[in-house]
C-alpha positions in Angstrom: 73.9 55.5 59.3 70.9 55.7 61.6 69.3 58.2 59.3 69.8 55.9 56.3 68.1 53.0 58.2 65.2 55.1 59.1 64.7 56.3 55.6 64.8 52.7 54.2 62.3 51.6 56.9 60.0 54.5 56.0 60.2 53.7 52.3 59.4 50.1 52.9 56.5 51.0 55.2 55.1 53.5 52.7 55.4 51.1 49.7 53.6 48.4 51.7 50.9 50.8 52.7 50.5 51.9 49.0 50.4 48.4 47.7 47.7 47.5 50.3 45.4 50.1 48.8 45.8 52.8 51.4 46.7 55.8 49.5 46.7 59.4 50.6 44.6 61.6 48.3 46.4 64.5 46.7 44.2 67.5 46.2 44.6 67.5 42.5 43.2 64.0 42.3 39.8 64.9 43.7 36.9 64.7 41.4 36.0 68.1 39.9 32.4 67.1 39.0 29.6 65.5 40.9 27.9 62.6 39.3 24.1 62.8 39.0 21.8 60.1 37.8 19.0 61.4 35.7 15.9 59.5 34.8 13.5 60.2 31.9 10.8 58.0 33.2 7.8 59.7 34.7 6.4 58.4 38.0 3.1 56.5 37.7 0.2 58.3 39.2 -3.3 57.1 39.9 -5.7 58.0 37.0 -9.4 58.0 37.3 -11.1 55.6 34.9 -13.6 56.6 32.2 -17.0 57.6 33.6 -20.0 56.2 31.9 -23.5 57.5 32.5 -26.0 55.0 34.0 -28.1 54.9 30.8 -25.3 53.8 28.7 -24.4 51.0 31.2 -28.0 49.9 31.4 -28.2 49.8 27.6 -25.1 47.7 27.4 -26.3 45.3 30.1 -29.7 44.9 28.2 -28.0 44.1 24.9 -27.9 40.6 23.5 -24.1 40.7 23.2 -23.7 41.3 26.9 -26.1 38.5 27.8 -24.1 36.1 25.7 -20.7 37.3 27.0 -21.8 37.2 30.6 -22.4 33.4 30.3 -18.9 32.8 29.2 -16.1 34.0 31.5 -13.5 32.9 28.9 -14.9 35.4 26.4 -14.8 38.2 29.0 -11.2 37.2 29.7 -10.4 37.4 26.0 -11.9 40.9 25.8 -9.9 42.0 28.8 -6.7 40.5 27.3 -7.4 42.2 23.9 -7.8 45.5 25.7 -4.6 45.1 27.6 -2.6 44.3 24.4 -4.1 47.4 22.7 -3.1 49.6 25.7 0.4 48.0 25.7 0.9 49.1 22.1 -0.2 52.6 22.9 -3.9 52.7 21.7 -6.6 54.3 23.8 -9.7 52.2 24.4 -12.8 53.6 22.9 -10.9 55.2 20.0 -10.6 53.6 16.6 -7.0 53.2 15.5 -5.8 54.9 12.3 -4.9 52.8 9.3 -1.2 53.2 10.0 -1.7 52.2 13.7 -3.8 49.1 12.6 -1.1 48.1 10.2 1.6 48.4 12.9 -0.6 46.4 15.3 -1.0 43.5 13.0 2.8 43.2 12.8 2.9 42.2 16.5 2.4 38.5 17.2 0.8 39.1 20.6 -1.8 41.4 19.1 -2.7 38.8 16.3 -2.9 36.1 18.9 -5.2 38.2 21.2 -7.4 39.1 18.3 -7.7 35.5 17.1 -8.5 34.4 20.6 -11.2 37.1 20.9 -12.9 36.0 17.7 -12.8 32.3 18.7 -14.3 33.1 22.1 -17.0 35.3 20.5 -17.9 32.4 18.2 -18.1 30.0 21.2 -20.4 32.4 22.9 -22.6 32.5 19.9 -21.7 36.0 18.7 -21.0 36.2 14.9 -18.7 39.2 14.3 -19.5 39.2 10.6 -23.3 39.5 11.1 -24.7 42.9 10.2 -27.0 43.3 13.2 -24.1 42.5 15.6 -21.9 45.1 14.0 -24.6 47.7 14.2 -25.3 46.9 17.9 -21.6 47.1 18.7 -21.3 50.4 16.8 -24.3 51.9 18.6 -23.0 50.7 22.0 -19.6 52.1 21.2 -21.0 55.5 20.3 -23.2 55.7 23.4 -20.3 54.7 25.7 -17.8 57.0 23.9 -20.1 60.0 23.8 -20.5 60.2 27.6 -16.8 60.6 28.4 
């Protein structure tokens, strides 16, 4: 009789322990694999910016476009924003996009907005992007800056 009482008490104690979340691990229930978390993202590293020779920088600062842009901080901010949007969409500054890349760019609303803002700020600064002499000056400056990298 005492044995039966002890067995009943042990069963109630063990069932209350199991229901409370305390459970003894059985060796077969142990995990057989370790979980590893993999990441495909590369860590960011410091990158040195493009190096321009002093003659190219001096030529740019002497240009009429630079003089007009330096008087309007809004235009400089628009140029910076346009460059950031281009980089965000995977284009390298100083390189012309391919026809396919340009088509893909114009499908993005933020790129169209940044380009429109850039043209408006250039007009406010007195730079006409359709004028032949302005386009020639920009092309010459682009070549002199891009050739020194």
